[in-house]
NUGU-151949 format. One record per residue (C-alpha): residue number from 1; residue in three letters; chain; x, y, z. Coordinates in steps of 0.5 Angstrom, whole numbers. Example, Ala and Ser with C-alpha at 12.3 -4.5 7.8 and 13.67 -1.06 7.14 Angstrom:
# NUGU-151949
+-----+-----+---+-------+-------+-------+
!   k !   r ! c !    px !    py !    pz !
+-----+-----+---+-------+-------+-------+
!   1 ! ALA ! A !    25 !    -9 !    16 !
!   2 ! SER ! A !    27 !    -2 !    14 !
+-----+-----+---+-------+-------+-------+
END
This chain:
# NUGU-151949
+-----+-----+---+-------+-------+-------+
!   k !   r ! c !    px !    py !    pz !
+-----+-----+---+-------+-------+-------+
!   1 ! UNK ! A !    96 !  -124 !   -48 !
!   2 ! UNK ! A !    99 !  -125 !   -55 !
!   3 ! UNK ! A !    93 !  -127 !   -57 !
!   4 ! UNK ! A !    89 !  -121 !   -55 !
!   5 ! UNK ! A !    94 !  -116 !   -58 !
!   6 ! UNK ! A !    94 !  -119 !   -65 !
!   7 ! UNK ! A !    87 !  -116 !   -68 !
!   8 ! UNK ! A !    89 !  -109 !   -65 !
!   9 ! UNK ! A !    96 !  -110 !   -68 !
!  10 ! UNK ! A !    93 !  -113 !   -75 !
!  11 ! UNK ! A !    88 !  -106 !   -75 !
!  12 ! UNK ! A !    94 !  -102 !   -74 !
!  13 ! UNK ! A !    98 !  -105 !   -80 !
!  14 ! UNK ! A !    91 !  -105 !   -85 !
!  15 ! UNK ! A !    90 !   -98 !   -83 !
!  16 ! UNK ! A !    98 !   -96 !   -85 !
!  17 ! UNK ! A !    97 !  -100 !   -91 !
!  18 ! UNK ! A !    91 !   -96 !   -93 !
!  19 ! UNK ! A !    94 !   -89 !   -92 !
!  20 ! UNK ! A !   100 !   -91 !   -96 !
!  21 ! UNK ! A !    96 !   -94 !  -102 !
!  22 ! UNK ! A !    91 !   -88 !  -102 !
!  23 ! UNK ! A !    94 !   -82 !  -106 !
!  24 ! UNK ! A !    89 !   -77 !  -102 !
!  25 ! UNK ! A !    91 !   -80 !   -95 !
!  26 ! UNK ! A !    98 !   -81 !   -97 !
!  27 ! UNK ! A !    99 !   -73 !   -98 !
!  28 ! UNK ! A !    95 !   -71 !   -93 !
!  29 ! UNK ! A !    98 !   -68 !   -87 !
!  30 ! UNK ! A !    95 !   -66 !   -80 !
!  31 ! UNK ! A !    92 !   -61 !   -80 !
!  32 ! UNK ! A !    89 !   -62 !   -87 !
!  33 ! UNK ! A !    90 !   -56 !   -92 !
!  34 ! UNK ! A !    84 !   -51 !   -93 !
!  35 ! UNK ! A !    79 !   -54 !   -98 !
!  36 ! UNK ! A !    77 !   -50 !  -103 !
!  37 ! UNK ! A !    71 !   -45 !  -103 !
!  38 ! UNK ! A !    71 !   -45 !   -95 !
!  39 ! UNK ! A !    72 !   -39 !   -91 !
!  40 ! UNK ! A !    79 !   -39 !   -88 !
!  41 ! UNK ! A !    79 !   -37 !   -81 !
!  42 ! UNK ! A !    84 !   -32 !   -78 !
!  43 ! UNK ! A !    89 !   -34 !   -73 !
!  44 ! UNK ! A !    86 !   -30 !   -68 !
!  45 ! UNK ! A !    79 !   -33 !   -69 !
!  46 ! UNK ! A !    75 !   -34 !   -63 !
!  47 ! UNK ! A !    68 !   -37 !   -64 !
!  48 ! UNK ! A !    62 !   -33 !   -60 !
!  49 ! UNK ! A !    59 !   -37 !   -55 !
!  50 ! UNK ! A !    52 !   -40 !   -55 !
!  51 ! UNK ! A !    48 !   -38 !   -49 !
!  52 ! UNK ! A !    45 !   -43 !   -45 !
!  53 ! UNK ! A !    37 !   -42 !   -45 !
!  54 ! UNK ! A !    34 !   -39 !   -39 !
!  55 ! UNK ! A !    30 !   -43 !   -34 !
!  56 ! UNK ! A !    24 !   -40 !   -37 !
!  57 ! UNK ! A !    26 !   -42 !   -45 !
!  58 ! UNK ! A !    28 !   -49 !   -42 !
!  59 ! UNK ! A !    21 !   -51 !   -40 !
!  60 ! UNK ! A !    16 !   -46 !   -44 !
!  61 ! UNK ! A !    10 !   -49 !   -45 !
!  62 ! UNK ! A !     5 !   -47 !   -51 !
!  63 ! UNK ! A !    -1 !   -46 !   -46 !
!  64 ! UNK ! A !    -4 !   -40 !   -44 !
!  65 ! UNK ! A !    -8 !   -39 !   -38 !
!  66 ! UNK ! A !   -15 !   -36 !   -38 !
!  67 ! UNK ! A !   -15 !   -29 !   -34 !
!  68 ! UNK ! A !   -16 !   -30 !   -27 !
!  69 ! UNK ! A !   -22 !   -25 !   -28 !
!  70 ! UNK ! A !   -26 !   -31 !   -31 !
!  71 ! UNK ! A !   -25 !   -35 !   -25 !
!  72 ! UNK ! A !   -28 !   -29 !   -20 !
!  73 ! UNK ! A !   -33 !   -28 !   -25 !
!  74 ! UNK ! A !   -35 !   -36 !   -25 !
!  75 ! UNK ! A !   -36 !   -35 !   -17 !
!  76 ! UNK ! A !   -43 !   -36 !   -14 !
!  77 ! UNK ! A !   -46 !   -29 !   -13 !
!  78 ! UNK ! A !   -46 !   -29 !    -6 !
!  79 ! UNK ! A !   -39 !   -31 !    -5 !
!  80 ! UNK ! A !   -37 !   -25 !   -10 !
!  81 ! UNK ! A !   -41 !   -20 !    -5 !
!  82 ! UNK ! A !   -37 !   -21 !     2 !
!  83 ! UNK ! A !   -33 !   -16 !     5 !
!  84 ! UNK ! A !   -25 !   -15 !     2 !
!  85 ! UNK ! A !   -23 !   -17 !    10 !
!  86 ! UNK ! A !   -26 !   -23 !     9 !
!  87 ! UNK ! A !   -24 !   -25 !     3 !
!  88 ! UNK ! A !   -17 !   -23 !     6 !
!  89 ! UNK ! A !   -18 !   -28 !    11 !
!  90 ! UNK ! A !   -18 !   -34 !     7 !
!  91 ! UNK ! A !   -12 !   -32 !     5 !
!  92 ! UNK ! A !    -9 !   -34 !    11 !
!  93 ! UNK ! A !    -7 !   -41 !    14 !
!  94 ! UNK ! A !    -5 !   -41 !    21 !
!  95 ! UNK ! A !    -2 !   -45 !    27 !
!  96 ! UNK ! A !    -7 !   -45 !    33 !
!  97 ! UNK ! A !    -5 !   -47 !    41 !
!  98 ! UNK ! A !    -9 !   -53 !    45 !
!  99 ! UNK ! A !   -10 !   -61 !    44 !
! 100 ! UNK ! A !   -17 !   -61 !    46 !
! 101 ! UNK ! A !   -24 !   -59 !    43 !
! 102 ! UNK ! A !   -25 !   -54 !    49 !
! 103 ! UNK ! A !   -18 !   -51 !    50 !
! 104 ! UNK ! A !   -18 !   -44 !    49 !
! 105 ! UNK ! A !   -13 !   -44 !    43 !
! 106 ! UNK ! A !   -18 !   -48 !    39 !
! 107 ! UNK ! A !   -25 !   -44 !    41 !
! 108 ! UNK ! A !   -20 !   -37 !    38 !
! 109 ! UNK ! A !   -19 !   -41 !    32 !
! 110 ! UNK ! A !   -26 !   -44 !    31 !
! 111 ! UNK ! A !   -28 !   -36 !    32 !
! 112 ! UNK ! A !   -23 !   -34 !    27 !
! 113 ! UNK ! A !   -26 !   -39 !    22 !
! 114 ! UNK ! A !   -33 !   -37 !    23 !
! 115 ! UNK ! A !   -31 !   -29 !    22 !
! 116 ! UNK ! A !   -28 !   -31 !    16 !
! 117 ! UNK ! A !   -21 !   -28 !    19 !
! 118 ! UNK ! A !   -17 !   -34 !    17 !
! 119 ! UNK ! A !   -18 !   -39 !    12 !
! 120 ! UNK ! A !   -16 !   -45 !    15 !
! 121 ! UNK ! A !   -11 !   -48 !    20 !
! 122 ! UNK ! A !    -4 !   -52 !    21 !
! 123 ! UNK ! A !    -3 !   -57 !    26 !
! 124 ! UNK ! A !     4 !   -58 !    29 !
! 125 ! UNK ! A !     5 !   -64 !    34 !
! 126 ! UNK ! A !     3 !   -60 !    40 !
! 127 ! UNK ! A !    -4 !   -60 !    37 !
! 128 ! UNK ! A !    -4 !   -67 !    38 !
! 129 ! UNK ! A !    -7 !   -71 !    43 !
! 130 ! UNK ! A !   -11 !   -77 !    43 !
! 131 ! UNK ! A !   -14 !   -79 !    36 !
! 132 ! UNK ! A !   -21 !   -78 !    39 !
! 133 ! UNK ! A !   -19 !   -71 !    41 !
! 134 ! UNK ! A !   -16 !   -70 !    34 !
! 135 ! UNK ! A !   -23 !   -72 !    31 !
! 136 ! UNK ! A !   -27 !   -67 !    36 !
! 137 ! UNK ! A !   -22 !   -61 !    35 !
! 138 ! UNK ! A !   -23 !   -62 !    27 !
! 139 ! UNK ! A !   -31 !   -63 !    28 !
! 140 ! UNK ! A !   -31 !   -56 !    32 !
! 141 ! UNK ! A !   -27 !   -53 !    27 !
! 142 ! UNK ! A !   -31 !   -56 !    21 !
! 143 ! UNK ! A !   -37 !   -54 !    24 !
! 144 ! UNK ! A !   -35 !   -46 !    25 !
! 145 ! UNK ! A !   -35 !   -45 !    18 !
! 146 ! UNK ! A !   -41 !   -50 !    15 !
! 147 ! UNK ! A !   -42 !   -46 !     8 !
! 148 ! UNK ! A !   -34 !   -46 !     6 !
! 149 ! UNK ! A !   -30 !   -51 !     9 !
! 150 ! UNK ! A !   -24 !   -49 !    12 !
! 151 ! UNK ! A !   -17 !   -52 !    11 !
! 152 ! UNK ! A !   -15 !   -56 !    16 !
! 153 ! UNK ! A !    -8 !   -58 !    14 !
! 154 ! UNK ! A !    -3 !   -63 !    16 !
! 155 ! UNK ! A !     5 !   -65 !    15 !
! 156 ! UNK ! A !     4 !   -72 !    14 !
! 157 ! UNK ! A !     9 !   -75 !     9 !
! 158 ! UNK ! A !    11 !   -82 !    13 !
! 159 ! UNK ! A !    17 !   -83 !    16 !
! 160 ! UNK ! A !    20 !   -78 !    21 !
! 161 ! UNK ! A !    15 !   -73 !    18 !
! 162 ! UNK ! A !     8 !   -75 !    21 !
! 163 ! UNK ! A !     5 !   -71 !    26 !
! 164 ! UNK ! A !     0 !   -76 !    27 !
! 165 ! UNK ! A !     3 !   -82 !    30 !
! 166 ! UNK ! A !     1 !   -90 !    30 !
! 167 ! UNK ! A !    -1 !   -89 !    37 !
! 168 ! UNK ! A !    -6 !   -83 !    35 !
! 169 ! UNK ! A !   -10 !   -87 !    30 !
! 170 ! UNK ! A !    -5 !   -86 !    24 !
! 171 ! UNK ! A !    -2 !   -92 !    20 !
! 172 ! UNK ! A !     6 !   -93 !    21 !
! 173 ! UNK ! A !     7 !   -90 !    14 !
! 174 ! UNK ! A !    15 !   -91 !    12 !
! 175 ! UNK ! A !    19 !   -85 !     9 !
! 176 ! UNK ! A !    18 !   -83 !     2 !
! 177 ! UNK ! A !    25 !   -87 !     0 !
! 178 ! UNK ! A !    22 !   -93 !     3 !
! 179 ! UNK ! A !    16 !   -93 !     0 !
! 180 ! UNK ! A !    20 !   -92 !    -7 !
! 181 ! UNK ! A !    23 !   -99 !    -6 !
! 182 ! UNK ! A !    16 !  -102 !    -6 !
! 183 ! UNK ! A !    12 !  -103 !   -13 !
! 184 ! UNK ! A !     7 !   -98 !   -14 !
! 185 ! UNK ! A !     1 !  -101 !   -13 !
! 186 ! UNK ! A !     4 !  -103 !    -6 !
! 187 ! UNK ! A !     5 !   -95 !    -5 !
! 188 ! UNK ! A !    -2 !   -93 !    -7 !
! 189 ! UNK ! A !    -4 !   -98 !    -2 !
! 190 ! UNK ! A !     0 !   -95 !     3 !
! 191 ! UNK ! A !    -2 !   -88 !     2 !
! 192 ! UNK ! A !   -10 !   -90 !     1 !
! 193 ! UNK ! A !    -9 !   -93 !     8 !
! 194 ! UNK ! A !    -6 !   -85 !    10 !
! 195 ! UNK ! A !   -11 !   -81 !     6 !
! 196 ! UNK ! A !   -17 !   -85 !     9 !
! 197 ! UNK ! A !   -14 !   -84 !    16 !
! 198 ! UNK ! A !   -14 !   -77 !    15 !
! 199 ! UNK ! A !   -20 !   -76 !    12 !
! 200 ! UNK ! A !   -24 !   -80 !    18 !
! 201 ! UNK ! A !   -20 !   -75 !    22 !
! 202 ! UNK ! A !   -23 !   -69 !    19 !
! 203 ! UNK ! A !   -17 !   -66 !    16 !
! 204 ! UNK ! A !   -18 !   -63 !     9 !
! 205 ! UNK ! A !   -11 !   -62 !     7 !
! 206 ! UNK ! A !    -4 !   -66 !     7 !
! 207 ! UNK ! A !     2 !   -62 !     6 !
! 208 ! UNK ! A !     5 !   -67 !     1 !
! 209 ! UNK ! A !     8 !   -70 !    -3 !
! 210 ! UNK ! A !    16 !   -68 !    -3 !
! 211 ! UNK ! A !    17 !   -68 !   -10 !
! 212 ! UNK ! A !    25 !   -66 !    -9 !
! 213 ! UNK ! A !    30 !   -70 !   -12 !
! 214 ! UNK ! A !    34 !   -74 !    -7 !
! 215 ! UNK ! A !    41 !   -71 !   -10 !
! 216 ! UNK ! A !    45 !   -69 !    -4 !
! 217 ! UNK ! A !    46 !   -75 !     0 !
! 218 ! UNK ! A !    49 !   -69 !     5 !
! 219 ! UNK ! A !    42 !   -65 !     5 !
! 220 ! UNK ! A !    40 !   -64 !    12 !
! 221 ! UNK ! A !    33 !   -63 !    11 !
! 222 ! UNK ! A !    31 !   -68 !     5 !
! 223 ! UNK ! A !    36 !   -73 !     4 !
! 224 ! UNK ! A !    38 !   -74 !    11 !
! 225 ! UNK ! A !    30 !   -76 !    13 !
! 226 ! UNK ! A !    29 !   -80 !     7 !
! 227 ! UNK ! A !    24 !   -75 !     5 !
! 228 ! UNK ! A !    25 !   -76 !    -3 !
! 229 ! UNK ! A !    23 !   -82 !    -7 !
! 230 ! UNK ! A !    30 !   -82 !   -11 !
! 231 ! UNK ! A !    34 !   -78 !   -16 !
! 232 ! UNK ! A !    30 !   -80 !   -22 !
! 233 ! UNK ! A !    25 !   -75 !   -24 !
! 234 ! UNK ! A !    20 !   -80 !   -27 !
! 235 ! UNK ! A !    21 !   -84 !   -21 !
! 236 ! UNK ! A !    19 !   -78 !   -17 !
! 237 ! UNK ! A !    13 !   -77 !   -21 !
! 238 ! UNK ! A !    10 !   -84 !   -21 !
! 239 ! UNK ! A !    10 !   -84 !   -13 !
! 240 ! UNK ! A !     8 !   -78 !   -12 !
! 241 ! UNK ! A !     2 !   -78 !   -17 !
! 242 ! UNK ! A !     1 !   -85 !   -12 !
! 243 ! UNK ! A !     0 !   -80 !    -6 !
! 244 ! UNK ! A !    -4 !   -75 !    -9 !
! 245 ! UNK ! A !    -9 !   -80 !   -12 !
! 246 ! UNK ! A !   -10 !   -83 !    -6 !
! 247 ! UNK ! A !   -12 !   -77 !    -3 !
! 248 ! UNK ! A !   -16 !   -74 !    -8 !
! 249 ! UNK ! A !   -20 !   -81 !    -7 !
! 250 ! UNK ! A !   -21 !   -80 !     0 !
! 251 ! UNK ! A !   -23 !   -72 !    -1 !
! 252 ! UNK ! A !   -16 !   -69 !     2 !
! 253 ! UNK ! A !   -12 !   -64 !    -2 !
! 254 ! UNK ! A !    -5 !   -64 !    -3 !
! 255 ! UNK ! A !     1 !   -60 !    -4 !
! 256 ! UNK ! A !     7 !   -61 !    -8 !
! 257 ! UNK ! A !    14 !   -59 !    -5 !
! 258 ! UNK ! A !    19 !   -55 !    -4 !
! 259 ! UNK ! A !    19 !   -52 !   -11 !
! 260 ! UNK ! A !    23 !   -50 !   -15 !
! 261 ! UNK ! A !    27 !   -57 !   -12 !
! 262 ! UNK ! A !    30 !   -57 !    -5 !
! 263 ! UNK ! A !    34 !   -63 !    -6 !
! 264 ! UNK ! A !    41 !   -61 !    -8 !
! 265 ! UNK ! A !    42 !   -55 !    -3 !
! 266 ! UNK ! A !    47 !   -56 !     2 !
! 267 ! UNK ! A !    43 !   -52 !     7 !
! 268 ! UNK ! A !    36 !   -52 !    11 !
! 269 ! UNK ! A !    31 !   -46 !     9 !
! 270 ! UNK ! A !    29 !   -47 !    16 !
! 271 ! UNK ! A !    35 !   -44 !    19 !
! 272 ! UNK ! A !    36 !   -38 !    14 !
! 273 ! UNK ! A !    37 !   -36 !     7 !
! 274 ! UNK ! A !    38 !   -42 !     2 !
! 275 ! UNK ! A !    42 !   -40 !    -4 !
! 276 ! UNK ! A !    40 !   -46 !    -9 !
! 277 ! UNK ! A !    44 !   -43 !   -15 !
! 278 ! UNK ! A !    51 !   -47 !   -14 !
! 279 ! UNK ! A !    47 !   -54 !   -13 !
! 280 ! UNK ! A !    41 !   -54 !   -17 !
! 281 ! UNK ! A !    40 !   -57 !   -24 !
! 282 ! UNK ! A !    34 !   -56 !   -28 !
! 283 ! UNK ! A !    32 !   -64 !   -28 !
! 284 ! UNK ! A !    29 !   -62 !   -21 !
! 285 ! UNK ! A !    24 !   -58 !   -24 !
! 286 ! UNK ! A !    22 !   -64 !   -28 !
! 287 ! UNK ! A !    17 !   -67 !   -22 !
! 288 ! UNK ! A !    13 !   -61 !   -22 !
! 289 ! UNK ! A !    13 !   -59 !   -30 !
! 290 ! UNK ! A !    10 !   -66 !   -31 !
! 291 ! UNK ! A !     5 !   -67 !   -25 !
! 292 ! UNK ! A !     2 !   -60 !   -27 !
! 293 ! UNK ! A !     1 !   -63 !   -34 !
! 294 ! UNK ! A !    -2 !   -69 !   -31 !
! 295 ! UNK ! A !    -7 !   -65 !   -27 !
! 296 ! UNK ! A !    -4 !   -67 !   -21 !
! 297 ! UNK ! A !    -2 !   -61 !   -17 !
! 298 ! UNK ! A !    -8 !   -59 !   -12 !
! 299 ! UNK ! A !    -3 !   -54 !    -9 !
! 300 ! UNK ! A !     4 !   -52 !   -10 !
! 301 ! UNK ! A !     8 !   -50 !    -4 !
! 302 ! UNK ! A !    14 !   -45 !    -6 !
! 303 ! UNK ! A !    20 !   -45 !    -2 !
! 304 ! UNK ! A !    24 !   -40 !     2 !
! 305 ! UNK ! A !    30 !   -42 !    -4 !
! 306 ! UNK ! A !    34 !   -37 !    -8 !
! 307 ! UNK ! A !    36 !   -39 !   -15 !
! 308 ! UNK ! A !    39 !   -35 !   -20 !
! 309 ! UNK ! A !    34 !   -34 !   -26 !
! 310 ! UNK ! A !    28 !   -36 !   -22 !
! 311 ! UNK ! A !    27 !   -32 !   -15 !
! 312 ! UNK ! A !    28 !   -24 !   -14 !
! 313 ! UNK ! A !    28 !   -19 !   -16 !
! 314 ! UNK ! A !    31 !   -15 !   -10 !
! 315 ! UNK ! A !    33 !   -21 !    -6 !
! 316 ! UNK ! A !    26 !   -24 !    -6 !
! 317 ! UNK ! A !    26 !   -32 !    -5 !
! 318 ! UNK ! A !    22 !   -36 !    -9 !
! 319 ! UNK ! A !    16 !   -35 !    -4 !
! 320 ! UNK ! A !    16 !   -28 !    -5 !
! 321 ! UNK ! A !    18 !   -27 !   -12 !
! 322 ! UNK ! A !    14 !   -25 !   -18 !
! 323 ! UNK ! A !    19 !   -28 !   -22 !
! 324 ! UNK ! A !    18 !   -35 !   -19 !
! 325 ! UNK ! A !    10 !   -35 !   -18 !
! 326 ! UNK ! A !     7 !   -30 !   -24 !
! 327 ! UNK ! A !    12 !   -31 !   -29 !
! 328 ! UNK ! A !    14 !   -38 !   -28 !
! 329 ! UNK ! A !     9 !   -42 !   -24 !
! 330 ! UNK ! A !     3 !   -38 !   -28 !
! 331 ! UNK ! A !     6 !   -36 !   -35 !
! 332 ! UNK ! A !    11 !   -41 !   -36 !
! 333 ! UNK ! A !     8 !   -48 !   -33 !
! 334 ! UNK ! A !     1 !   -46 !   -34 !
! 335 ! UNK ! A !    -1 !   -47 !   -27 !
! 336 ! UNK ! A !    -8 !   -45 !   -25 !
! 337 ! UNK ! A !    -8 !   -48 !   -18 !
! 338 ! UNK ! A !    -6 !   -46 !   -11 !
! 339 ! UNK ! A !     1 !   -43 !    -9 !
! 340 ! UNK ! A !     2 !   -44 !    -2 !
! 341 ! UNK ! A !     8 !   -41 !     2 !
! 342 ! UNK ! A !    12 !   -45 !     6 !
! 343 ! UNK ! A !    11 !   -42 !    13 !
! 344 ! UNK ! A !    13 !   -35 !    14 !
! 345 ! UNK ! A !    16 !   -35 !    20 !
! 346 ! UNK ! A !    22 !   -39 !    18 !
! 347 ! UNK ! A !    28 !   -36 !    19 !
! 348 ! UNK ! A !    29 !   -35 !    12 !
! 349 ! UNK ! A !    24 !   -30 !    12 !
! 350 ! UNK ! A !    23 !   -27 !    19 !
! 351 ! UNK ! A !    30 !   -25 !    19 !
! 352 ! UNK ! A !    28 !   -21 !    14 !
! 353 ! UNK ! A !    21 !   -19 !    13 !
! 354 ! UNK ! A !    16 !   -19 !    19 !
! 355 ! UNK ! A !     9 !   -23 !    18 !
! 356 ! UNK ! A !     6 !   -17 !    15 !
! 357 ! UNK ! A !    11 !   -15 !    10 !
! 358 ! UNK ! A !    12 !   -22 !     8 !
! 359 ! UNK ! A !     4 !   -24 !     7 !
! 360 ! UNK ! A !     4 !   -17 !     3 !
! 361 ! UNK ! A !    10 !   -19 !    -1 !
! 362 ! UNK ! A !     7 !   -26 !    -2 !
! 363 ! UNK ! A !     0 !   -24 !    -5 !
! 364 ! UNK ! A !     4 !   -19 !    -9 !
! 365 ! UNK ! A !     8 !   -24 !   -12 !
! 366 ! UNK ! A !     2 !   -28 !   -14 !
! 367 ! UNK ! A !     1 !   -33 !    -9 !
! 368 ! UNK ! A !    -5 !   -35 !    -5 !
! 369 ! UNK ! A !    -5 !   -38 !     2 !
! 370 ! UNK ! A !     0 !   -35 !     7 !
! 371 ! UNK ! A !     2 !   -40 !    12 !
! 372 ! UNK ! A !     4 !   -37 !    19 !
! 373 ! UNK ! A !     6 !   -40 !    25 !
! 374 ! UNK ! A !     4 !   -35 !    30 !
! 375 ! UNK ! A !     5 !   -35 !    38 !
! 376 ! UNK ! A !     0 !   -37 !    42 !
! 377 ! UNK ! A !    -1 !   -31 !    46 !
! 378 ! UNK ! A !     0 !   -26 !    40 !
! 379 ! UNK ! A !    -3 !   -30 !    34 !
! 380 ! UNK ! A !   -10 !   -27 !    34 !
! 381 ! UNK ! A !    -7 !   -20 !    35 !
! 382 ! UNK ! A !    -2 !   -21 !    30 !
! 383 ! UNK ! A !    -8 !   -24 !    25 !
! 384 ! UNK ! A !   -12 !   -17 !    26 !
! 385 ! UNK ! A !    -6 !   -13 !    25 !
! 386 ! UNK ! A !    -4 !   -17 !    18 !
! 387 ! UNK ! A !   -12 !   -16 !    16 !
! 388 ! UNK ! A !   -12 !    -9 !    17 !
! 389 ! UNK ! A !    -5 !    -8 !    13 !
! 390 ! UNK ! A !    -7 !   -12 !     7 !
! 391 ! UNK ! A !   -14 !    -8 !     7 !
! 392 ! UNK ! A !   -11 !    -1 !     8 !
! 393 ! UNK ! A !    -6 !    -4 !     2 !
! 394 ! UNK ! A !   -12 !    -5 !    -2 !
! 395 ! UNK ! A !   -15 !     1 !    -1 !
! 396 ! UNK ! A !    -9 !     5 !    -4 !
! 397 ! UNK ! A !    -8 !     0 !   -10 !
! 398 ! UNK ! A !   -13 !    -3 !   -14 !
! 399 ! UNK ! A !    -8 !    -7 !   -17 !
! 400 ! UNK ! A !    -7 !   -11 !   -10 !
! 401 ! UNK ! A !   -14 !   -11 !    -9 !
! 402 ! UNK ! A !   -15 !   -15 !   -15 !
! 403 ! UNK ! A !    -9 !   -20 !   -13 !
! 404 ! UNK ! A !   -13 !   -21 !    -7 !
! 405 ! UNK ! A !   -19 !   -22 !   -11 !
! 406 ! UNK ! A !   -16 !   -27 !   -15 !
! 407 ! UNK ! A !   -13 !   -31 !   -10 !
! 408 ! UNK ! A !   -19 !   -31 !    -6 !
! 409 ! UNK ! A !   -22 !   -34 !   -12 !
! 410 ! UNK ! A !   -18 !   -39 !   -14 !
! 411 ! UNK ! A !   -18 !   -41 !    -6 !
! 412 ! UNK ! A !   -26 !   -42 !    -6 !
! 413 ! UNK ! A !   -26 !   -45 !   -13 !
! 414 ! UNK ! A !   -21 !   -50 !    -9 !
! 415 ! UNK ! A !   -26 !   -51 !    -3 !
! 416 ! UNK ! A !   -32 !   -52 !    -7 !
! 417 ! UNK ! A !   -29 !   -57 !   -11 !
! 418 ! UNK ! A !   -26 !   -61 !    -5 !
! 419 ! UNK ! A !   -34 !   -60 !    -2 !
! 420 ! UNK ! A !   -36 !   -65 !    -8 !
! 421 ! UNK ! A !   -30 !   -69 !    -7 !
! 422 ! UNK ! A !   -32 !   -71 !     0 !
! 423 ! UNK ! A !   -39 !   -71 !    -1 !
! 424 ! UNK ! A !   -37 !   -77 !    -5 !
! 425 ! UNK ! A !   -32 !   -80 !    -1 !
! 426 ! UNK ! A !   -33 !   -86 !     3 !
! 427 ! UNK ! A !   -27 !   -84 !     7 !
! 428 ! UNK ! A !   -29 !   -77 !     9 !
! 429 ! UNK ! A !   -36 !   -77 !    13 !
! 430 ! UNK ! A !   -34 !   -77 !    20 !
! 431 ! UNK ! A !   -34 !   -70 !    22 !
! 432 ! UNK ! A !   -37 !   -67 !    16 !
! 433 ! UNK ! A !   -43 !   -62 !    17 !
! 434 ! UNK ! A !   -49 !   -65 !    14 !
! 435 ! UNK ! A !   -51 !   -60 !     9 !
! 436 ! UNK ! A !   -44 !   -60 !     6 !
! 437 ! UNK ! A !   -46 !   -66 !     2 !
! 438 ! UNK ! A !   -52 !   -63 !     0 !
! 439 ! UNK ! A !   -49 !   -57 !    -3 !
! 440 ! UNK ! A !   -46 !   -55 !   -10 !
! 441 ! UNK ! A !   -42 !   -50 !   -12 !
! 442 ! UNK ! A !   -48 !   -46 !   -15 !
! 443 ! UNK ! A !   -53 !   -47 !    -9 !
! 444 ! UNK ! A !   -49 !   -46 !    -2 !
! 445 ! UNK ! A !   -53 !   -45 !     4 !
! 446 ! UNK ! A !   -52 !   -38 !     6 !
+-----+-----+---+-------+-------+-------+
END
């Protein structure tokens, strides 16, 4: 012990000796006296606090998005001349009933797609029968709208969140947390198998990857189920992009979720309003920002999440907020892809706004696709009520009509790009109408 202390005692002695031999140091007191020429501060001086940069200032980019009117003008003429009601229908992706191709619920969904009353459907577990049933349902839905592919979407993340199980033809994909324990090349192989199985079954969209950060081990909806790749933003970006690239190669679109980040929350937005303000940190935005910059965001799913400085005004959650969608995602992060709401039937929204008001507000805020879980017995009627309400709102408000046109244009461009991707993908020929492969954005069959 004495040997370890000797260097410290020697250092103290040398320092004391230097202070005694230096005239400046030997005369100094603590605090040091004022130095000539400097402003002396009074005893009551208080520094002005430096304001923390806003979220917008922290993530501001130099990019300027083209005006959405340009995307509208770039559509093929016959797709600009469809009735407004059909444009509105493209903004709706809804649940359906039935698990066989000849069931009444599937017939209703196919009819709605054919009439452009909806733009797509969302699978739940109650829609899944056998692998053959799933392929037959999707073939019927794809054939209902051969000129513009419907969005046939599913939540197939891996781990606990898999609508299709291995018994129904899906690979046994691990959770995001487990995938992140493997090398990136292995993760890509894992997601290649997942994406190819979805494409061959006729799905056109997978609502993943989760790019939330695993920041709260007690989080009831993300960490609890291993849905995040980790707490490090770069890790999340690396594995999230492997997920996206695999699906793109198979001709399946993806959606980053849950903007602006659900990983630190203490609540589950399925069960009610979730305020992120006490727990959220700015690094939760990094995966969204970086994947937008890397052009790896086909869609962004925006959560029913509240966050000071981002959501609002007037208590609107991010999913319905012009601050979150128009001012931040579009103007600040320079995102020109699709914004899809989380399910508007979740309690965080449905306990405050009905489906009509929620869909209206989502459109006003700059969103593109409203996800809606509708009851089997009232689904078709609810869709028509939403169509009627949005059509009436557009008739009364040219600004609202423009919002519909711009969302419609983004959706159609997305679908045209998807047609091209699926035409060249080796994983996606099953169930796709032949004339899709012959179609190009400028020569779609009428």
